Every structure is written in C-alpha cells, then in structure tokens.
N, C-alpha and C positions, 0 to 999 in steps of 0.2 A: 789257496788264497785267491779271491776274485780279482778281476781287473776293474778298478774304479777310478773315477776322475771327477774332480771338482773344478769347474770353469767359472770365472768371473768376467763380467762385461768390462769392469774397470777395477784394477787392484790398487788404485790410489784415489781416495776420496776424503773430503772434509767430514768432520763430525756432523751428525744429524741428517746426512745424506742417505739415500737408499741404495744398497748394493743389490744388483741383480745377477743371477747366475744360474747354473744348471749342474745337477749331480747325475752321473751315469754309473751304473754298476752292472757288470757282466760276469756270468758264471758259465762254466763248461757243462755242468749238469743242473737240472732244475732244482730250485730252492723255494722255500716259502718265506717271502719277505714281509716283515711286520712293521718296519719303521725305517725312515730315512731322516737324518738330522744333520744340521750344520751348526758349528760352534765357533764363535769369535773368542779367541784367547789373547789376553794381553799379559806381557811379562816385562819385568824391569830387572836389570842387574847392574852392579857397580863394583869396581875394584880399584884399589889404590895402594901405594907403598909409602911407608913412613920410615924415617931414620936412614942410616947408611952403615955399611960394613957389617959387623957381627950383630949390631943392634937393629938392623933393617927388618921390618915386618910388613907382610902383605896382607891385605884385608879384602874380603869378597862377600858380597851379599846378593841374593837372588830371591825374587818374589813373583808369584802368580797373582796379579791384582784383578784379573778379569777372566771369567769363564761364562760366557753368555750363549746358551743353547737355543735353537729354534727347530722344532720338529716340522719338517716340510711335507712329510707324507706318513700317515699312520693307518694301519688296518689291524684290528684285533684278530680277525679270522686269518689274515695273511693272504698274500697274492702269490700264486705259484708261477714260476717262469725262470728264464735264464737271462733276460735283458730288461733293465729298468732304467728309466730316465725321468727326472723330475725338475722342472724349473722352480726358482724361488726368488723371493725378495726379502732383504734383511735391512731393517731400519737401524742405522748406527745411533747409539745413545748421544745425547747432547753434551754429556759431561766427559767425553773421551779426551784423554791427553793426546797431543800430537806425537807421532813417531819422532824419536830424537836420538841422536848418537853423538857422543863426545869421547875423548880418550879414556875417561874414567868409567864409562858405562853407557847404557842405552835403554830406551823404551821401545818395544817392538811388538807387533801383532801377527797373528796368523788365523786363517780360516781352516777348519777341519771338517771333513765329511765322515759321518758314522752311519752304520746300518745295523739292523737287528734281523738276522735271517737264520733259518734252520734247514737242514738237509731234508729232502723228501725221499722217503723209502716206501717200498710196497706195503710193509707192515703198518706204516703210518696211515695209509689210505683206508685200512680196515679198522683203525681205532676210532673211538668216539671223539667228538669234537671238543669234549671237555678238556680243559688245560690244567695241568698240575701247577702248584704254587711256584715251582722252579721255573716252569715255562713262562709264567706271568711276570717274572722278574725282568726288569730292563737289562738287556744284554747287548747294548750297542757296541760295535767294534769299529775302530778307526781304520779307514782304508785309503784316505788321501789327505794331504796337508799342503797348503800354499801360503806364502808370506803375503801380508797385506800392510799397506802404509796408510796411516791416518794423517792427512795433510794438515798443516797448521792453517788456521784462519789468518787473513792478512796481517793482523796485529800481533800474533803470537810471538814470533821471534824478535820483533821489535820491542815487545814488552819485556822479554828476558833480559835484554841489554840496556833497557831504559832505567834511569835513576828513579828512586821512590822517595817521595816527600810526604812525611806524616806531620800533621799539625794538631796541637792541643791547646785550647784556651781555657783559662779559669778566671772567673771574676772574683776579686777579693773584696770582702765587705769591710767597711770602716770600723776601726776599734779605737776607743778612747779619743775620739775626735779626728782620727786620721781619715783621709779621703779614700773613697773606693778607687779601685784601679783594676786593670786587666793585665794578666800575665800570659804571654804567648810563647809556647815552646815548639820548635820545629826540629824534627830529626830527618836526616837525609842519608840514604844508601846510594852508592854509586851505580848499582844494578840490582836486578831481581833474583837471579840464580847464581849460586856459588857452588864450586866443586869442593870435595873433601880436602882439607888442609889449606884452603885458600883463605887469606886474610879478609875480614869484613871491615871496611872503613865506614865509620859513622860520624857524621858532622851534625852537631847540635847547635841551634840558634835559640837564644833566650832574649825576649823583649819584655822588660819589666816596666809597666806603666802604673804600678801600685806604689803606695807610700812605704811599703816594707822593703827592707834590704835583704838580699839573698847572697849567700856565698857558695862556692863550689869547691 
C-alpha cells in the first residue's frame, strides 16, 4: 500500500467557501498513475430509545446524503513515477447543512483522497499502448481520509432555537346580505428543530372579522 496524504489549508469552513489543499502519493516502486480524486462525503445518523424495562426498544438510522467527487488530476496515458503531488481547490455547495451533533445523532463530513494506479513491469513496456476494457474501467482506491467541519452561517443555530410563526388569511365573501370579512389564523411553534420523542407544542390564534360564526 502506498503512503498517501491529504492536507487542507482549513478543515473548518462555511458553505459556498473554497477549500484549498494538496494530495501527495508515494510508492516504493514505480507505478503508472492515471487519476487523483478528492471526494466530499456527508453522513447523518440518529439513535434513540423508547419505552422502559422489557418493552424498551432502541432505534438507529444511518444515511449517506452526499458523495461529491472532484478529479484533480487525470491522464489517459498515465504518468510513471514513485512520487506524486497535486494541489487542488474544492468549491463547497451552497446547500450544505452545517455539521451538527446532539445526544440523539449528528451530521458530519469528511474529505477522502483516491487514486487510480497500476504497477509497472518490464513486460508492460513491451506491450502496445492499447488498453483493454478492464483497464479503462475507473479503479480509484482510497488512500487517505480526514474529517471536515461545515461551519454554520451566523443565523443557523439561532434559527434552530427560534420560534416559527405561520400566518394564513382568508377573505370571506358576503352571503344573503351578510357583510364580507377577513379570517386570520396564526400557528406558532416554540422552535424549529425537534428530536425524536420530543413533544411539539403548537399555539393557534384565530381572529374572525367575518359575519359567520366558527366553532372548534
């Protein structure tokens, strides 16, 4: 196995920012390198327990929600050598969720470095440059992985804990001589994010300026 390393200038950035870094790959014997790639991987997992005693049940869920590759160096012919280094820039997507951790789960990211290389033998040097279908197949192998943190924008965590107020208005038309009027309904949640098993309190406000009567 080669000695490889993925280095980042900054392992904590906000979404939409540009990550800069460098990939290095070292072999004891010459190889033919065809590709270097970095991949941003995003994962989420959650776990919680319900009930108690013999009726207690534990639940677990895991999901890969992001796998974003970037080929930072490609050569169809391949480059022969023992030592390879390649700088890169990686633009973070604008829709990334911030890294987040709480007792029931977390959202987390990592950068991975992959390469596609083949051993160089004496017999290979005498062969034609034509490649077989098997050789043309992408055969990138991971050789390094480092964690990465997507920082929240200044309003993110404040938004998680802030109440939500939803408003709906409906204008009622007059029927049989009744006057027109406006009905306004407001629904309020005490915060934005809830964990599994947590109660959601909803407060509803109704303002009736129409001639009709409503019951609940």
